[in-house]
TORROPA-296394 format. One record per residue (C-alpha): residue in three letters; x negated, y, z negated. Coordinates in steps of 0.05 Angstrom, whole numbers, plus 5000, padded with zeros to 4 digits. Example, Ala and Ser with C-alpha at 12.3 -4.5 7.8 and 13.67 -1.06 7.14 Angstrom:
TORROPA-296394
ala475449104844
ser472749794857
***
This chain:
TORROPA-296394
met289826375114
thr297026495117
ser301626025074
glu309125925084
val314225495055
val320325285086
ile326324945049
asp331724595084
val337624485040
gln342823945062
pro348923695026
lys345423045007
glu337923225005
ile333123775003
ser326523825044
ile320824295032
ala315224405083
leu309024785069
leu305325105130
glu298325355133
asp296625805190
lys303525545223
arg301024815216
leu304924325174
val300424065113
glu305423815060
tyr312623565065
gln317223315012
lys324123025016
glu328422874960
ser335722654953
arg340023144916
glu343122554878
ala336822164857
ser336522074781
phe330121654776
ala324922224784
val318222314758
gly318922734692
asn325922514675
ile326722274603
tyr331721724578
ile333721414511
ala333620694531
arg333019984505
val327619464507
lys330118884551
arg324818404540
leu318118314516
met312018064557
pro306317844509
gly301917594564
leu302018274596
asn302118654531
ala308119024561
cys315419044559
phe321319164610
val326319754588
asp333019824618
ile334220564640
gly339920424688
tyr335820264752
glu337119614791
arg330319344766
asp328219424698
ala322319944684
phe315619744662
leu312220004599
his305519784578
tyr302919794504
leu297720294520
asp302820754548
leu306420794480
gly302021364461
asn298121464394
gln304021744358
phe309321214378
asp311121054309
ser312321814293
tyr316821824350
ala320821204329
lys321821424256
tyr324322134280
ile329021814331
arg332521404277
gln332722004231
val335922424287
glu340821844305
asn343121714231
asp344922424221
asn350722674270
lys352023294233
lys345023654224
leu339323594275
met332423534235
pro327223984270
ile320923644292
thr316624144250
lys319623794191
ala318223074215
ser312822674180
arg306822394221
leu305521674214
pro298121394230
val296321334300
leu298020694337
lys292120204346
lys289420104415
asp287919384408
gly295219234375
ser300718824406
val307018984438
gln310318424399
thr308618734331
thr310419414353
leu317019344391
gln323218844391
thr328418674439
gly334019134438
gln330119714402
glu331420434424
val325820784455
leu325021504486
val321021424553
gln319421854609
ile318121644683
val311221744704
lys311521354768
glu317521254814
pro320020614839
ile315720354899
ser317519764939
thr319419184898
lys316819504831
gly321519884784
pro319820574752
arg313320614708
leu314320914638
thr310821254580
ala313121374513
glu308121984505
leu313222554529
ser310923184562
phe314623784590
ala311024164642
gly311224864657
arg307525314708
tyr302025514654
leu302925034596
val304224294586
leu308424174519
ile306923464481
pro311323334423
phe307923034361
gly301423224392
asp296523564350
lys291223824401
val290324424447
ser286924214512
val284624694565
ser283924484639
ser276824294658
lys277524704723
ile277225364675
lys269625424677
ser268326044636
gly266825854564
glu269326504538
glu276326424573
arg276825724547
ala275725954479
arg280526554484
leu286326084511
lys285525564458
gln285326054402
leu291326414428
ile295325764436
gln293325534368
ser296226154338
ile302626134371
lys304725374374
pro309225044320
lys307124494278
asn307623794310
phe306624044382
gly300623934428
val299324364486
val295124284549
val293424944581
arg293924904659
thr288625174711
val293325754733
ala293926014662
glu286726334670
gly286927104653
lys294327074636
arg297027534579
val299627244513
ala306427464525
glu307027064589
leu304326424554
asp308726564496
ala314726634537
glu313625944571
leu311925594510
thr318725834479
thr321825564543
leu318824874540
ile320824824464
lys327624964480
arg327524404531
trp325623934479
glu330624144430
asn336024024485
thr333223374498
ile333523124424
thr340123444412
lys342722974475
val339722404439
gln343422554376
lys350422694409
thr350522114457
arg351621424442
gln351521084512
arg345320724525
pro341120804573
gln342021544580
leu338622104619
val337322644566
phe332823114607
glu332323294679
glu329423834719
thr334724404727
gly334424384805
arg331023974858
ala328024574897
val325724894830
ala322624264808
met318924144875
met316324864876
arg313524864804
asp307424464825
leu307524654897
phe307925464888
asn301525854899
pro300826574888
thr297526664957
tyr304726484992
glu306627025041
ser313926725049
ile319026275026
tyr324726125070
ile331025765045
asn337225645085
asp342125615026
ala343626254981
asp344925894918
val338025504922
ala334926154944
thr337526474879
glu335025914837
val328025924865
lys327826704863
asp329726684788
tyr324626164775
ile318526574813
ser321427204775
leu319226824711
ile312126584738
ala310227094785
pro314627754782
asp310528094834
lys311627524886
val319727514878
asp320627864945
ile317327314984
val323726894978
lys328326995036
thr334726715055
tyr335026455128
thr341326555162
gly339926425234
lys343925975279
leu337825475296
pro336624945244
ile331125245198
phe326424715210
asp327324805285
asn326325565281
tyr319725505245
asp316724915283
val317024395234
thr321423925269
arg316423835327
gln310523755277
leu314523225237
lys315622815301
ser308422905324
gly305322785252
phe308222165232
gly308721465264
lys303620915274
thr299621365327
val297222065311
asn293322415363
tyr288622985343
lys283523315391
his280423145456
gly284422495467
ala282522195400
tyr287321875355
leu288621535291
ile292520855278
ile295720835209
glu298220225182
his301320085113
thr301019445073
glu303519225008
ala296619364973
leu293419895017
his293420415074
val288820245133
ile286820805184
asp282920635244
val279321225283
asn279521155359
ser275721585410
gly280921455467
asn278921715536
arg274422245508
ile267722335544
ser261722665514
lys257623155556
gln252323255503
ala245523015516
asn245122485464
gly251822175484
gln254321635439
glu251721855371
ala254122575384
asn260822345406
ala261521905351
leu259922485297
asp264622965333
val270322435334
asn269122275264
leu269022975236
gly275423155275
ala278622495245
ala276122725172
asp280423375183
glu286323035205
ile285922495152
ala285322955097
arg291723285126
gln295522665137
leu294422415063
arg297623075036
leu303023055091
arg305422345080
asp303522335007
met299721715014
gly297221394952
gly293620774921
ile287720504963
ile286220825032
val280920475076
val278320855137
asp274820525194
phe270621095226
ile266821005290
asp259920735274
met254221185267
his246721005265
leu243621615233
ala243921705158
glu244222485160
asp250722385207
arg254321945159
gln252522385098
met255423005140
leu261822615149
tyr262322465074
glu261323165055
arg266323385107
met272022955077
cys270223185006
lys270823885023
asn277123785063
met280623425006
gln279223994956
lys285924314976
asp289023644955
arg292923724888
ala293322984876
arg287822624836
his283122274886
asn276521934891
ile272321844955
leu266621344965
pro261321485019
leu260921055080
ser259520305069
lys254819875113
phe260919705155
gly262620425168
leu268620405121
met270620985075
gln274620785016
ile279121304981
thr283721264922
arg289321784912
gln294321834857
arg300521524877
val307121734832
arg312321614886
pro313121224952
ala309021495012
met313421975056
asp315621595119
val319221955171
asn322021575226
val320721865292
glu323121345335
glu330421505363
thr335720995369
cys340121085430
pro346121475401
thr351021175457
cys349420425458
phe345920355392
gly340419835422
lys345519445466
gly342919695530
lys348919925565
ile351520675564
lys356521085598
ser354321475658
ser349922065625
tyr353422505682
leu359822435642
phe356622645575
thr360023365578
asp366923085592
thr365722675531
leu364023335489
glu369823635519
his374523105499
lys371823165426
ile372523905425
asp380123835453
thr381323305394
leu378523805343
val382024425364
asn388724175387
lys389723505340
ile385723625282
gly386324395278
val379024625270
arg378425275308
lys371325445288
phe365824955289
tyr358624845312
leu356624355364
his349324135357
val345823805418
his339023645446
pro335824285471
tyr335924025541
val343423915538
ala344324605507
ala340724925559
tyr345024585613
ile351924785576
asn348925505572
gln346625565640
gly349426105688
val354226675679
trp360426255688
ser357325705635
leu360525075614
lys360125385545
arg363826065568
arg369425595599
trp370425205535
gln370725825497
ile376326085541
lys379925445541
tyr379125285465
gly377425925434
leu371026335413
gly369725855353
val366525375395
arg359125475386
val353025065419
ile347025015377
pro340524675404
ser337324185354
gln330323855362
lys332123295313
leu337422975360
ala335922465415
phe337922645489
leu345322415492
gln346622525413
tyr351523025382
glu353623295318
phe359723705296
tyr359524175237
asp365224615211
ser364425355189
asn362325185121
asn356424735151
gln359824065129
phe358723485180
leu364923265220
asp364922545242
met367322495314
lys364421845336
glu369221305359
glu368220585363
ile369920555442
glu363621005454
thr359020415435
lys362119925486
***
């Protein structure tokens, strides 16, 4: 199986697509300006206590207050609180955490009223992004995640991933980390650390400790509350940290600066793989070139087709996701007819559903209504097929066998809203009003825009993105419309087919790939 990553860097957002055998299996999109991401750490204030929930709401600067439960304060909350007070009271010298005193652990049956008070400053980390009407979910037990290790300030244990099965290797890693970690730090050893040398682990541990020191230094020097005190260095690097796998063959990025960031990061965690990072310089949009755009449009939406006419209906409610499996116009040619057809459709659905869960990053409760099957061995085969398909999923999940009603229940870890890509296209000319100019005059409109850009605004070099069908029409023939425009307005006129655009939609970009807004109000009338 070949695995490739394609990263599309735009001025306002970064999108990352994971392809396995040229098939899209994971997709993430994040705003480059977003500040409320999982892993970010804030020094904030308690807004109000909720004794009935044994929790409190914390102001971190988001429009809705963040939620912090008593059980998420962590065992060492009192030690944290005392250390934060000591740090804030001394502006000249930063007290190292290795010299901080440890207080007794927080009682699990305690009360938020006796532990916190309104207006108290707390150091918190986002564990779940804002979803729907809910604000972010917080924890006061901080952690700094690296490729091989997770650093936990005020922890005291060294834990090794349960996925490392070798007892000898587990003992080696535990002893190694115990020997190099400073006092008052706990460490979790991740699965990918298996077989790694002490130099690699020590280098990452040093990096993570430096992040903690930078965080606490910012707490000491800033007085504004709430205040972001730790954020991942770059969105692309943050997304690649958990997504990266040594089996990747290529990582394509359409931005030189981001490519350098990713290459520097990979040179630290996998030096032998640094050459797989490649800067894409083609004229076509990067997602169009690697067939990601088409797969996004076909893979999202309410209805998803898979094989031989069968399809899924995917609905999302406030509480859960519901998936209905339909055989469509499929006809079975096998001897035992209906049962064999139901099994084949359901097995195909299991393959596609496992892909859809990863692709859309669906979390919470997922209920799947498979086609009814009468044989117990067929139901067991379907359950095993789903479990096998979900082994590739990095998110924690749990799958229950089919119920008496033919329903399969799945729970999947949810830390951010499910990915939603709008595959419907709004008419770019009438914007839903139902009346447009004659499409025959569309190229006249484009020429008017080009004339305005060149002769009135003074932009001599630009890219015109249009639907591939329109691009083919503009480029057709020896004496093409494009050639005539270049003779009339200069060779800076370049036409690029873009699959993301609707039929009569167009976009102008300057030579630095900055969007040029050439829409006029008169066009919508």
